CHARMM-style PDB file with segment names, atoms N, HN, CA, C and O in Angstrom:
ATOM      1  N   UNK     1      80.727 143.010  68.398  1.00  0.00      PROA
ATOM      2  CA  UNK     1      80.150 143.949  69.122  1.00  0.00      PROA
ATOM      3  C   UNK     1      78.782 143.396  69.737  1.00  0.00      PROA
ATOM      4  O   UNK     1      77.842 143.132  68.988  1.00  0.00      PROA
ATOM      5  N   UNK     2      78.702 143.238  71.032  1.00  0.00      PROA
ATOM      6  HN  UNK     2      79.466 143.453  71.641  1.00  0.00      PROA
ATOM      7  CA  UNK     2      77.564 142.599  71.608  1.00  0.00      PROA
ATOM      8  C   UNK     2      76.330 143.704  71.620  1.00  0.00      PROA
ATOM      9  O   UNK     2      76.495 144.799  72.157  1.00  0.00      PROA
ATOM     10  N   UNK     3      75.345 143.413  71.121  1.00  0.00      PROA
ATOM     11  HN  UNK     3      75.211 142.523  70.685  1.00  0.00      PROA
ATOM     12  CA  UNK     3      74.123 144.290  71.051  1.00  0.00      PROA
ATOM     13  C   UNK     3      73.529 144.547  72.418  1.00  0.00      PROA
ATOM     14  O   UNK     3      72.905 145.598  72.564  1.00  0.00      PROA
ATOM     15  N   UNK     4      73.645 143.729  73.416  1.00  0.00      PROA
ATOM     16  HN  UNK     4      74.152 142.875  73.297  1.00  0.00      PROA
ATOM     17  CA  UNK     4      73.185 144.037  74.745  1.00  0.00      PROA
ATOM     18  C   UNK     4      74.328 144.322  75.716  1.00  0.00      PROA
ATOM     19  O   UNK     4      74.906 143.389  76.272  1.00  0.00      PROA
ATOM     20  N   UNK     5      74.676 145.646  75.939  1.00  0.00      PROA
ATOM     21  HN  UNK     5      74.207 146.404  75.487  1.00  0.00      PROA
ATOM     22  CA  UNK     5      75.642 146.016  76.826  1.00  0.00      PROA
ATOM     23  C   UNK     5      75.133 147.146  77.694  1.00  0.00      PROA
ATOM     24  O   UNK     5      74.225 147.875  77.292  1.00  0.00      PROA
ATOM     25  N   UNK     6      75.757 147.320  78.993  1.00  0.00      PROA
ATOM     26  HN  UNK     6      76.494 146.728  79.320  1.00  0.00      PROA
ATOM     27  CA  UNK     6      75.267 148.315  79.823  1.00  0.00      PROA
ATOM     28  C   UNK     6      75.622 149.665  79.244  1.00  0.00      PROA
ATOM     29  O   UNK     6      76.608 149.808  78.521  1.00  0.00      PROA
ATOM     30  N   UNK     7      74.759 150.713  79.588  1.00  0.00      PROA
ATOM     31  HN  UNK     7      73.958 150.596  80.175  1.00  0.00      PROA
ATOM     32  CA  UNK     7      75.111 152.109  79.054  1.00  0.00      PROA
ATOM     33  C   UNK     7      74.820 152.376  77.710  1.00  0.00      PROA
ATOM     34  O   UNK     7      74.238 153.424  77.432  1.00  0.00      PROA
ATOM     35  N   UNK     8      75.177 151.490  76.737  1.00  0.00      PROA
ATOM     36  HN  UNK     8      75.650 150.639  76.963  1.00  0.00      PROA
ATOM     37  CA  UNK     8      74.979 151.790  75.244  1.00  0.00      PROA
ATOM     38  C   UNK     8      74.843 150.494  74.477  1.00  0.00      PROA
ATOM     39  O   UNK     8      75.588 149.576  74.819  1.00  0.00      PROA
ATOM     40  N   UNK     9      74.048 150.311  73.553  1.00  0.00      PROA
ATOM     41  HN  UNK     9      73.443 151.057  73.276  1.00  0.00      PROA
ATOM     42  CA  UNK     9      73.957 149.035  72.879  1.00  0.00      PROA
ATOM     43  C   UNK     9      75.082 149.059  71.821  1.00  0.00      PROA
ATOM     44  O   UNK     9      75.741 150.064  71.554  1.00  0.00      PROA
ATOM     45  N   UNK    10      75.244 147.756  71.205  1.00  0.00      PROA
ATOM     46  HN  UNK    10      74.709 146.940  71.422  1.00  0.00      PROA
ATOM     47  CA  UNK    10      76.381 147.606  70.298  1.00  0.00      PROA
ATOM     48  C   UNK    10      76.240 148.515  68.981  1.00  0.00      PROA
ATOM     49  O   UNK    10      77.208 148.966  68.369  1.00  0.00      PROA
ATOM     50  N   UNK    11      75.087 148.690  68.684  1.00  0.00      PROA
ATOM     51  HN  UNK    11      74.301 148.324  69.181  1.00  0.00      PROA
ATOM     52  CA  UNK    11      74.905 149.451  67.334  1.00  0.00      PROA
ATOM     53  C   UNK    11      75.312 150.876  67.712  1.00  0.00      PROA
ATOM     54  O   UNK    11      76.049 151.463  66.920  1.00  0.00      PROA
ATOM     55  N   UNK    12      74.935 151.483  68.791  1.00  0.00      PROA
ATOM     56  HN  UNK    12      74.337 151.005  69.435  1.00  0.00      PROA
ATOM     57  CA  UNK    12      75.324 152.847  69.228  1.00  0.00      PROA
ATOM     58  C   UNK    12      76.785 152.931  69.432  1.00  0.00      PROA
ATOM     59  O   UNK    12      77.378 153.955  69.093  1.00  0.00      PROA
ATOM     60  N   UNK    13      77.433 151.896  69.979  1.00  0.00      PROA
ATOM     61  HN  UNK    13      76.951 151.064  70.254  1.00  0.00      PROA
ATOM     62  CA  UNK    13      78.931 151.877  70.140  1.00  0.00      PROA
ATOM     63  C   UNK    13      79.636 151.802  68.859  1.00  0.00      PROA
ATOM     64  O   UNK    13      80.658 152.456  68.646  1.00  0.00      PROA
ATOM     65  N   UNK    14      79.070 150.962  67.947  1.00  0.00      PROA
ATOM     66  HN  UNK    14      78.240 150.431  68.120  1.00  0.00      PROA
ATOM     67  CA  UNK    14      79.643 150.946  66.608  1.00  0.00      PROA
ATOM     68  C   UNK    14      79.649 152.167  65.822  1.00  0.00      PROA
ATOM     69  O   UNK    14      80.624 152.458  65.129  1.00  0.00      PROA
ATOM     70  N   UNK    15      78.551 152.941  65.897  1.00  0.00      PROA
ATOM     71  HN  UNK    15      77.759 152.705  66.459  1.00  0.00      PROA
ATOM     72  CA  UNK    15      78.511 154.283  65.197  1.00  0.00      PROA
ATOM     73  C   UNK    15      79.497 155.241  65.829  1.00  0.00      PROA
ATOM     74  O   UNK    15      80.133 156.015  65.114  1.00  0.00      PROA
ATOM     75  N   UNK    16      79.638 155.220  67.061  1.00  0.00      PROA
ATOM     76  HN  UNK    16      79.122 154.591  67.642  1.00  0.00      PROA
ATOM     77  CA  UNK    16      80.531 156.158  67.808  1.00  0.00      PROA
ATOM     78  C   UNK    16      82.055 155.856  67.315  1.00  0.00      PROA
ATOM     79  O   UNK    16      82.825 156.746  66.953  1.00  0.00      PROA
ATOM     80  N   UNK    17      82.372 154.487  67.353  1.00  0.00      PROA
ATOM     81  HN  UNK    17      81.747 153.764  67.647  1.00  0.00      PROA
ATOM     82  CA  UNK    17      83.633 154.020  66.888  1.00  0.00      PROA
ATOM     83  C   UNK    17      83.937 154.558  65.478  1.00  0.00      PROA
ATOM     84  O   UNK    17      84.964 155.186  65.221  1.00  0.00      PROA
ATOM     85  N   UNK    18      83.006 154.279  64.610  1.00  0.00      PROA
ATOM     86  HN  UNK    18      82.171 153.769  64.819  1.00  0.00      PROA
ATOM     87  CA  UNK    18      83.140 154.616  63.146  1.00  0.00      PROA
ATOM     88  C   UNK    18      83.206 156.140  62.948  1.00  0.00      PROA
ATOM     89  O   UNK    18      83.812 156.574  61.968  1.00  0.00      PROA
ATOM     90  N   UNK    19      82.630 156.960  63.802  1.00  0.00      PROA
ATOM     91  HN  UNK    19      82.138 156.607  64.598  1.00  0.00      PROA
ATOM     92  CA  UNK    19      82.634 158.354  63.680  1.00  0.00      PROA
ATOM     93  C   UNK    19      83.989 158.848  64.086  1.00  0.00      PROA
ATOM     94  O   UNK    19      84.532 159.735  63.427  1.00  0.00      PROA
ATOM     95  N   UNK    20      84.557 158.323  65.128  1.00  0.00      PROA
ATOM     96  HN  UNK    20      84.116 157.602  65.663  1.00  0.00      PROA
ATOM     97  CA  UNK    20      85.825 158.766  65.707  1.00  0.00      PROA
ATOM     98  C   UNK    20      86.986 158.252  64.846  1.00  0.00      PROA
ATOM     99  O   UNK    20      87.931 159.011  64.631  1.00  0.00      PROA
ATOM    100  N   UNK    21      86.973 156.974  64.326  1.00  0.00      PROA
ATOM    101  HN  UNK    21      86.205 156.358  64.501  1.00  0.00      PROA
ATOM    102  CA  UNK    21      88.149 156.443  63.650  1.00  0.00      PROA
ATOM    103  C   UNK    21      87.951 156.391  62.249  1.00  0.00      PROA
ATOM    104  O   UNK    21      88.958 156.152  61.581  1.00  0.00      PROA
ATOM    105  N   UNK    22      86.758 156.580  61.586  1.00  0.00      PROA
ATOM    106  HN  UNK    22      85.940 156.773  62.129  1.00  0.00      PROA
ATOM    107  CA  UNK    22      86.414 156.664  60.265  1.00  0.00      PROA
ATOM    108  C   UNK    22      87.075 155.512  59.382  1.00  0.00      PROA
ATOM    109  O   UNK    22      86.698 154.348  59.513  1.00  0.00      PROA
ATOM    110  N   UNK    23      87.972 155.838  58.572  1.00  0.00      PROA
ATOM    111  HN  UNK    23      88.278 156.784  58.465  1.00  0.00      PROA
ATOM    112  CA  UNK    23      88.475 154.770  57.616  1.00  0.00      PROA
ATOM    113  C   UNK    23      89.668 153.883  58.306  1.00  0.00      PROA
ATOM    114  O   UNK    23      90.163 152.932  57.702  1.00  0.00      PROA
ATOM    115  N   UNK    24      90.048 154.232  59.489  1.00  0.00      PROA
ATOM    116  HN  UNK    24      89.646 155.005  59.980  1.00  0.00      PROA
ATOM    117  CA  UNK    24      91.028 153.457  60.237  1.00  0.00      PROA
ATOM    118  C   UNK    24      90.418 152.302  61.127  1.00  0.00      PROA
ATOM    119  O   UNK    24      91.088 151.557  61.842  1.00  0.00      PROA
ATOM    120  N   UNK    25      89.144 152.269  60.987  1.00  0.00      PROA
ATOM    121  HN  UNK    25      88.600 152.875  60.407  1.00  0.00      PROA
ATOM    122  CA  UNK    25      88.303 151.406  61.804  1.00  0.00      PROA
ATOM    123  C   UNK    25      88.354 149.766  61.179  1.00  0.00      PROA
ATOM    124  O   UNK    25      88.140 149.494  59.998  1.00  0.00      PROA
ATOM    125  N   UNK    26      88.642 148.893  62.112  1.00  0.00      PROA
ATOM    126  HN  UNK    26      88.815 149.114  63.072  1.00  0.00      PROA
ATOM    127  CA  UNK    26      88.645 147.517  61.762  1.00  0.00      PROA
ATOM    128  C   UNK    26      87.210 147.001  61.589  1.00  0.00      PROA
ATOM    129  O   UNK    26      86.287 147.714  61.983  1.00  0.00      PROA
ATOM    130  N   UNK    27      86.982 145.903  61.071  1.00  0.00      PROA
ATOM    131  HN  UNK    27      87.732 145.324  60.751  1.00  0.00      PROA
ATOM    132  CA  UNK    27      85.590 145.434  60.858  1.00  0.00      PROA
ATOM    133  C   UNK    27      84.937 145.237  62.269  1.00  0.00      PROA
ATOM    134  O   UNK    27      85.571 144.875  63.260  1.00  0.00      PROA
ATOM    135  N   UNK    28      83.653 145.505  62.246  1.00  0.00      PROA
ATOM    136  HN  UNK    28      83.138 145.799  61.441  1.00  0.00      PROA
ATOM    137  CA  UNK    28      82.934 145.386  63.533  1.00  0.00      PROA
ATOM    138  C   UNK    28      81.687 144.407  63.187  1.00  0.00      PROA
ATOM    139  O   UNK    28      80.814 144.627  62.347  1.00  0.00      PROA
ATOM    140  N   UNK    29      81.807 143.296  64.015  1.00  0.00      PROA
ATOM    141  HN  UNK    29      82.516 143.118  64.697  1.00  0.00      PROA
ATOM    142  CA  UNK    29      80.850 142.183  63.803  1.00  0.00      PROA
ATOM    143  C   UNK    29      79.864 142.168  64.910  1.00  0.00      PROA
ATOM    144  O   UNK    29      80.203 142.154  66.094  1.00  0.00      PROA
ATOM    145  N   UNK    30      78.500 142.172  64.451  1.00  0.00      PROA
ATOM    146  HN  UNK    30      78.225 142.183  63.490  1.00  0.00      PROA
ATOM    147  CA  UNK    30      77.510 142.143  65.649  1.00  0.00      PROA
ATOM    148  C   UNK    30      77.390 140.678  66.192  1.00  0.00      PROA
ATOM    149  O   UNK    30      77.520 139.669  65.498  1.00  0.00      PROA
ATOM    150  N   UNK    31      77.112 140.711  67.581  1.00  0.00      PROA
ATOM    151  HN  UNK    31      77.007 141.531  68.145  1.00  0.00      PROA
ATOM    152  CA  UNK    31      76.929 139.591  68.235  1.00  0.00      PROA
ATOM    153  C   UNK    31      75.692 139.649  69.000  1.00  0.00      PROA
ATOM    154  O   UNK    31      75.534 140.554  69.819  1.00  0.00      PROA
ATOM    155  N   UNK    32      74.733 138.696  68.788  1.00  0.00      PROA
ATOM    156  HN  UNK    32      74.862 137.961  68.122  1.00  0.00      PROA
ATOM    157  CA  UNK    32      73.444 138.725  69.453  1.00  0.00      PROA
ATOM    158  C   UNK    32      72.758 137.308  69.462  1.00  0.00      PROA
ATOM    159  O   UNK    32      72.998 136.440  68.623  1.00  0.00      PROA
ATOM    160  N   UNK    33      71.949 137.189  70.423  1.00  0.00      PROA
ATOM    161  HN  UNK    33      71.754 137.895  71.104  1.00  0.00      PROA
ATOM    162  CA  UNK    33      71.083 135.898  70.458  1.00  0.00      PROA
ATOM    163  C   UNK    33      69.917 136.026  69.541  1.00  0.00      PROA
ATOM    164  O   UNK    33      69.300 135.010  69.220  1.00  0.00      PROA
ATOM    165  N   UNK    34      69.579 137.165  69.107  1.00  0.00      PROA
ATOM    166  HN  UNK    34      70.080 137.990  69.368  1.00  0.00      PROA
ATOM    167  CA  UNK    34      68.410 137.278  68.220  1.00  0.00      PROA
ATOM    168  C   UNK    34      68.916 137.112  66.875  1.00  0.00      PROA
ATOM    169  O   UNK    34      69.762 137.870  66.400  1.00  0.00      PROA
ATOM    170  N   UNK    35      68.364 136.041  66.197  1.00  0.00      PROA
ATOM    171  HN  UNK    35      67.677 135.425  66.583  1.00  0.00      PROA
ATOM    172  CA  UNK    35      68.876 135.563  64.923  1.00  0.00      PROA
ATOM    173  C   UNK    35      67.778 135.654  63.857  1.00  0.00      PROA
ATOM    174  O   UNK    35      67.914 135.063  62.785  1.00  0.00      PROA
ATOM    175  N   UNK    36      66.719 136.370  64.131  1.00  0.00      PROA
ATOM    176  HN  UNK    36      66.609 136.850  65.002  1.00  0.00      PROA
ATOM    177  CA  UNK    36      65.706 136.534  62.881  1.00  0.00      PROA
ATOM    178  C   UNK    36      66.395 137.236  61.843  1.00  0.00      PROA
ATOM    179  O   UNK    36      67.314 138.022  62.071  1.00  0.00      PROA
ATOM    180  N   UNK    37      65.934 136.946  60.637  1.00  0.00      PROA
ATOM    181  HN  UNK    37      65.187 136.308  60.451  1.00  0.00      PROA
ATOM    182  CA  UNK    37      66.485 137.591  59.422  1.00  0.00      PROA
ATOM    183  C   UNK    37      66.387 139.165  59.477  1.00  0.00      PROA
ATOM    184  O   UNK    37      67.259 139.887  58.992  1.00  0.00      PROA
ATOM    185  N   UNK    38      65.249 139.639  60.109  1.00  0.00      PROA
ATOM    186  HN  UNK    38      64.541 139.053  60.503  1.00  0.00      PROA
ATOM    187  CA  UNK    38      65.038 140.987  60.159  1.00  0.00      PROA
ATOM    188  C   UNK    38      66.058 141.669  61.132  1.00  0.00      PROA
ATOM    189  O   UNK    38      66.503 142.789  60.880  1.00  0.00      PROA
ATOM    190  N   UNK    39      66.398 141.005  62.188  1.00  0.00      PROA
ATOM    191  HN  UNK    39      66.037 140.095  62.393  1.00  0.00      PROA
ATOM    192  CA  UNK    39      67.360 141.523  63.065  1.00  0.00      PROA
ATOM    193  C   UNK    39      68.872 141.594  62.436  1.00  0.00      PROA
ATOM    194  O   UNK    39      69.617 142.574  62.478  1.00  0.00      PROA
ATOM    195  N   UNK    40      69.119 140.443  61.899  1.00  0.00      PROA
ATOM    196  HN  UNK    40      68.514 139.647  61.865  1.00  0.00      PROA
ATOM    197  CA  UNK    40      70.486 140.307  61.162  1.00  0.00      PROA
ATOM    198  C   UNK    40      70.639 141.414  60.122  1.00  0.00      PROA
ATOM    199  O   UNK    40      71.646 142.112  60.002  1.00  0.00      PROA
ATOM    200  N   UNK    41      69.447 141.507  59.328  1.00  0.00      PROA
ATOM    201  HN  UNK    41      68.629 140.940  59.426  1.00  0.00      PROA
ATOM    202  CA  UNK    41      69.496 142.664  58.336  1.00  0.00      PROA
ATOM    203  C   UNK    41      69.561 144.020  58.954  1.00  0.00      PROA
ATOM    204  O   UNK    41      70.169 144.940  58.407  1.00  0.00      PROA
ATOM    205  N   UNK    42      68.964 144.143  60.046  1.00  0.00      PROA
ATOM    206  HN  UNK    42      68.470 143.395  60.490  1.00  0.00      PROA
ATOM    207  CA  UNK    42      69.048 145.573  60.740  1.00  0.00      PROA
ATOM    208  C   UNK    42      70.453 145.789  61.129  1.00  0.00      PROA
ATOM    209  O   UNK    42      70.887 146.924  60.931  1.00  0.00      PROA
ATOM    210  N   UNK    43      71.268 144.889  61.661  1.00  0.00      PROA
ATOM    211  HN  UNK    43      70.915 143.967  61.822  1.00  0.00      PROA
ATOM    212  CA  UNK    43      72.596 145.080  62.087  1.00  0.00      PROA
ATOM    213  C   UNK    43      73.386 145.457  60.779  1.00  0.00      PROA
ATOM    214  O   UNK    43      74.087 146.469  60.763  1.00  0.00      PROA
ATOM    215  N   UNK    44      73.278 144.725  59.801  1.00  0.00      PROA
ATOM    216  HN  UNK    44      72.708 143.903  59.814  1.00  0.00      PROA
ATOM    217  CA  UNK    44      74.081 144.993  58.613  1.00  0.00      PROA
ATOM    218  C   UNK    44      73.606 146.331  57.975  1.00  0.00      PROA
ATOM    219  O   UNK    44      74.480 147.034  57.466  1.00  0.00      PROA
ATOM    220  N   UNK    45      72.331 146.753  57.946  1.00  0.00      PROA
ATOM    221  HN  UNK    45      71.621 146.183  58.359  1.00  0.00      PROA
ATOM    222  CA  UNK    45      71.941 147.896  57.568  1.00  0.00      PROA
ATOM    223  C   UNK    45      72.409 149.151  58.300  1.00  0.00      PROA
ATOM    224  O   UNK    45      72.612 150.238  57.759  1.00  0.00      PROA
ATOM    225  N   UNK    46      72.562 148.856  59.657  1.00  0.00      PROA
ATOM    226  HN  UNK    46      72.397 147.973  60.096  1.00  0.00      PROA
ATOM    227  CA  UNK    46      73.106 149.969  60.527  1.00  0.00      PROA
ATOM    228  C   UNK    46      74.527 150.154  60.347  1.00  0.00      PROA
ATOM    229  O   UNK    46      74.998 151.221  60.739  1.00  0.00      PROA
ATOM    230  N   UNK    47      75.356 149.224  59.778  1.00  0.00      PROA
ATOM    231  HN  UNK    47      74.974 148.357  59.460  1.00  0.00      PROA
ATOM    232  CA  UNK    47      76.717 149.496  59.483  1.00  0.00      PROA
ATOM    233  C   UNK    47      77.535 148.325  60.021  1.00  0.00      PROA
ATOM    234  O   UNK    47      78.747 148.392  59.821  1.00  0.00      PROA
ATOM    235  N   UNK    48      77.069 147.283  60.658  1.00  0.00      PROA
ATOM    236  HN  UNK    48      76.084 147.229  60.820  1.00  0.00      PROA
ATOM    237  CA  UNK    48      77.906 146.196  61.113  1.00  0.00      PROA
ATOM    238  C   UNK    48      78.476 145.483  59.799  1.00  0.00      PROA
ATOM    239  O   UNK    48      77.818 145.471  58.759  1.00  0.00      PROA
ATOM    240  N   UNK    49      79.674 144.920  59.900  1.00  0.00      PROA
ATOM    241  HN  UNK    49      80.209 144.930  60.745  1.00  0.00      PROA
ATOM    242  CA  UNK    49      80.352 144.355  58.844  1.00  0.00      PROA
ATOM    243  C   UNK    49      79.805 142.898  58.621  1.00  0.00      PROA
ATOM    244  O   UNK    49      79.825 142.390  57.500  1.00  0.00      PROA
ATOM    245  N   UNK    50      79.327 142.259  59.701  1.00  0.00      PROA
ATOM    246  HN  UNK    50      79.311 142.671  60.612  1.00  0.00      PROA
ATOM    247  CA  UNK    50      78.865 140.926  59.659  1.00  0.00      PROA
ATOM    248  C   UNK    50      78.147 140.460  60.922  1.00  0.00      PROA
ATOM    249  O   UNK    50      78.018 141.311  61.802  1.00  0.00      PROA
ATOM    250  N   UNK    51      77.702 139.341  61.126  1.00  0.00      PROA
ATOM    251  HN  UNK    51      77.807 138.650  60.410  1.00  0.00      PROA
ATOM    252  CA  UNK    51      76.856 138.826  62.225  1.00  0.00      PROA
ATOM    253  C   UNK    51      77.165 137.492  62.741  1.00  0.00      PROA
ATOM    254  O   UNK    51      77.289 136.521  61.995  1.00  0.00      PROA
ATOM    255  N   UNK    52      77.302 137.434  64.161  1.00  0.00      PROA
ATOM    256  HN  UNK    52      77.201 138.223  64.766  1.00  0.00      PROA
ATOM    257  CA  UNK    52      77.606 135.998  64.703  1.00  0.00      PROA
ATOM    258  C   UNK    52      76.448 135.855  65.696  1.00  0.00      PROA
ATOM    259  O   UNK    52      76.124 136.809  66.404  1.00  0.00      PROA
ATOM    260  N   UNK    53      75.831 134.687  65.755  1.00  0.00      PROA
ATOM    261  HN  UNK    53      76.094 133.913  65.180  1.00  0.00      PROA
ATOM    262  CA  UNK    53      74.638 134.454  66.745  1.00  0.00      PROA
ATOM    263  C   UNK    53      75.322 133.825  68.084  1.00  0.00      PROA
ATOM    264  O   UNK    53      76.292 133.069  68.040  1.00  0.00      PROA
ATOM    265  N   UNK    54      74.747 134.201  69.148  1.00  0.00      PROA
ATOM    266  HN  UNK    54      73.959 134.815  69.183  1.00  0.00      PROA
ATOM    267  CA  UNK    54      75.053 133.595  70.472  1.00  0.00      PROA
ATOM    268  C   UNK    54      74.107 132.415  70.672  1.00  0.00      PROA
ATOM    269  O   UNK    54      72.935 132.488  70.302  1.00  0.00      PROA
ATOM    270  N   UNK    55      74.583 131.391  71.221  1.00  0.00      PROA
ATOM    271  HN  UNK    55      75.535 131.332  71.522  1.00  0.00      PROA
ATOM    272  CA  UNK    55      76.002 131.011  71.698  1.00  0.00      PROA
ATOM    273  C   UNK    55      76.845 130.968  70.429  1.00  0.00      PROA
ATOM    274  O   UNK    55      76.411 130.654  69.320  1.00  0.00      PROA
ATOM    275  N   UNK    56      78.159 131.335  70.726  1.00  0.00      PROA
ATOM    276  HN  UNK    56      78.512 131.590  71.626  1.00  0.00      PROA
ATOM    277  CA  UNK    56      79.099 131.410  69.663  1.00  0.00      PROA
ATOM    278  C   UNK    56      79.470 129.977  69.198  1.00  0.00      PROA
ATOM    279  O   UNK    56      79.678 129.102  70.040  1.00  0.00      PROA
ATOM    280  N   UNK    57      79.553 129.735  67.917  1.00  0.00      PROA
ATOM    281  HN  UNK    57      79.385 130.446  67.233  1.00  0.00      PROA
ATOM    282  CA  UNK    57      80.022 128.486  67.352  1.00  0.00      PROA
ATOM    283  C   UNK    57      81.494 128.901  66.914  1.00  0.00      PROA
ATOM    284  O   UNK    57      81.731 129.782  66.088  1.00  0.00      PROA
ATOM    285  N   UNK    58      82.390 128.188  67.540  1.00  0.00      PROA
ATOM    286  HN  UNK    58      82.197 127.472  68.211  1.00  0.00      PROA
ATOM    287  CA  UNK    58      83.903 128.399  67.403  1.00  0.00      PROA
ATOM    288  C   UNK    58      84.248 128.465  65.846  1.00  0.00      PROA
ATOM    289  O   UNK    58      84.916 129.380  65.364  1.00  0.00      PROA
ATOM    290  N   UNK    59      83.740 127.431  65.129  1.00  0.00      PROA
ATOM    291  HN  UNK    59      83.198 126.688  65.521  1.00  0.00      PROA
ATOM    292  CA  UNK    59      84.001 127.335  63.719  1.00  0.00      PROA
ATOM    293  C   UNK    59      83.605 128.562  62.898  1.00  0.00      PROA
ATOM    294  O   UNK    59      84.309 129.109  62.050  1.00  0.00      PROA
ATOM    295  N   UNK    60      82.329 128.926  63.290  1.00  0.00      PROA
ATOM    296  HN  UNK    60      81.757 128.482  63.979  1.00  0.00      PROA
ATOM    297  CA  UNK    60      81.864 130.190  62.448  1.00  0.00      PROA
ATOM    298  C   UNK    60      82.526 131.375  62.902  1.00  0.00      PROA
ATOM    299  O   UNK    60      82.786 132.236  62.063  1.00  0.00      PROA
ATOM    300  N   UNK    61      82.863 131.565  64.200  1.00  0.00      PROA
ATOM    301  HN  UNK    61      82.652 130.865  64.882  1.00  0.00      PROA
ATOM    302  CA  UNK    61      83.721 132.675  64.623  1.00  0.00      PROA
ATOM    303  C   UNK    61      84.949 132.750  63.851  1.00  0.00      PROA
ATOM    304  O   UNK    61      85.304 133.834  63.388  1.00  0.00      PROA
ATOM    305  N   UNK    62      85.650 131.660  63.668  1.00  0.00      PROA
ATOM    306  HN  UNK    62      85.361 130.779  64.044  1.00  0.00      PROA
ATOM    307  CA  UNK    62      86.924 131.662  62.972  1.00  0.00      PROA
ATOM    308  C   UNK    62      86.781 131.899  61.508  1.00  0.00      PROA
ATOM    309  O   UNK    62      87.665 132.481  60.881  1.00  0.00      PROA
ATOM    310  N   UNK    63      85.678 131.458  60.942  1.00  0.00      PROA
ATOM    311  HN  UNK    63      84.959 130.985  61.451  1.00  0.00      PROA
ATOM    312  CA  UNK    63      85.452 131.660  59.545  1.00  0.00      PROA
ATOM    313  C   UNK    63      85.118 133.121  59.356  1.00  0.00      PROA
ATOM    314  O   UNK    63      85.653 133.734  58.432  1.00  0.00      PROA
ATOM    315  N   UNK    64      84.243 133.735  60.193  1.00  0.00      PROA
ATOM    316  HN  UNK    64      83.808 133.237  60.943  1.00  0.00      PROA
ATOM    317  CA  UNK    64      83.878 135.089  59.912  1.00  0.00      PROA
ATOM    318  C   UNK    64      85.106 136.088  60.116  1.00  0.00      PROA
ATOM    319  O   UNK    64      85.334 137.070  59.410  1.00  0.00      PROA
ATOM    320  N   UNK    65      85.821 135.678  61.164  1.00  0.00      PROA
ATOM    321  HN  UNK    65      85.635 134.880  61.738  1.00  0.00      PROA
ATOM    322  CA  UNK    65      87.081 136.533  61.384  1.00  0.00      PROA
ATOM    323  C   UNK    65      88.107 136.463  60.210  1.00  0.00      PROA
ATOM    324  O   UNK    65      88.741 137.446  59.827  1.00  0.00      PROA
ATOM    325  N   UNK    66      88.212 135.223  59.679  1.00  0.00      PROA
ATOM    326  HN  UNK    66      87.697 134.425  59.990  1.00  0.00      PROA
ATOM    327  CA  UNK    66      89.141 135.078  58.535  1.00  0.00      PROA
ATOM    328  C   UNK    66      88.554 135.896  57.339  1.00  0.00      PROA
ATOM    329  O   UNK    66      89.306 136.602  56.667  1.00  0.00      PROA
ATOM    330  N   UNK    67      87.374 135.817  57.097  1.00  0.00      PROA
ATOM    331  HN  UNK    67      86.763 135.243  57.643  1.00  0.00      PROA
ATOM    332  CA  UNK    67      86.805 136.505  56.021  1.00  0.00      PROA
ATOM    333  C   UNK    67      87.145 138.046  56.087  1.00  0.00      PROA
ATOM    334  O   UNK    67      87.377 138.682  55.059  1.00  0.00      PROA
ATOM    335  N   UNK    68      87.163 138.570  57.246  1.00  0.00      PROA
ATOM    336  HN  UNK    68      86.974 138.053  58.080  1.00  0.00      PROA
ATOM    337  CA  UNK    68      87.246 140.095  57.297  1.00  0.00      PROA
ATOM    338  C   UNK    68      88.844 140.484  57.680  1.00  0.00      PROA
ATOM    339  O   UNK    68      89.284 141.620  57.502  1.00  0.00      PROA
ATOM    340  N   UNK    69      89.542 139.526  58.159  1.00  0.00      PROA
ATOM    341  HN  UNK    69      89.185 138.603  58.304  1.00  0.00      PROA
ATOM    342  CA  UNK    69      90.840 139.893  58.602  1.00  0.00      PROA
ATOM    343  C   UNK    69      91.959 139.267  57.746  1.00  0.00      PROA
ATOM    344  O   UNK    69      93.139 139.501  58.006  1.00  0.00      PROA
ATOM    345  N   UNK    70      91.606 138.510  56.773  1.00  0.00      PROA
ATOM    346  HN  UNK    70      90.648 138.319  56.561  1.00  0.00      PROA
ATOM    347  CA  UNK    70      92.402 137.792  55.927  1.00  0.00      PROA
ATOM    348  C   UNK    70      93.100 136.661  56.478  1.00  0.00      PROA
ATOM    349  OT1 UNK    70      93.832 135.978  55.761  1.00  0.00      PROA
TER     350      UNK     70
END
């Protein structure tokens, strides 16, 4: 979930998705160029399942997806 999107940020979108789909929801991973520890912790505290920094490292992407999707 990209944090910087038009109309609604990624955190707001994630909250709406979780509200509508509740336990049927797949993992939601934050995507942002902001990589400070405070920002990463904020994403996790808000309910994101994990975090990936931009620009995307392909190996990290596969690692995080494998961790959450088996």
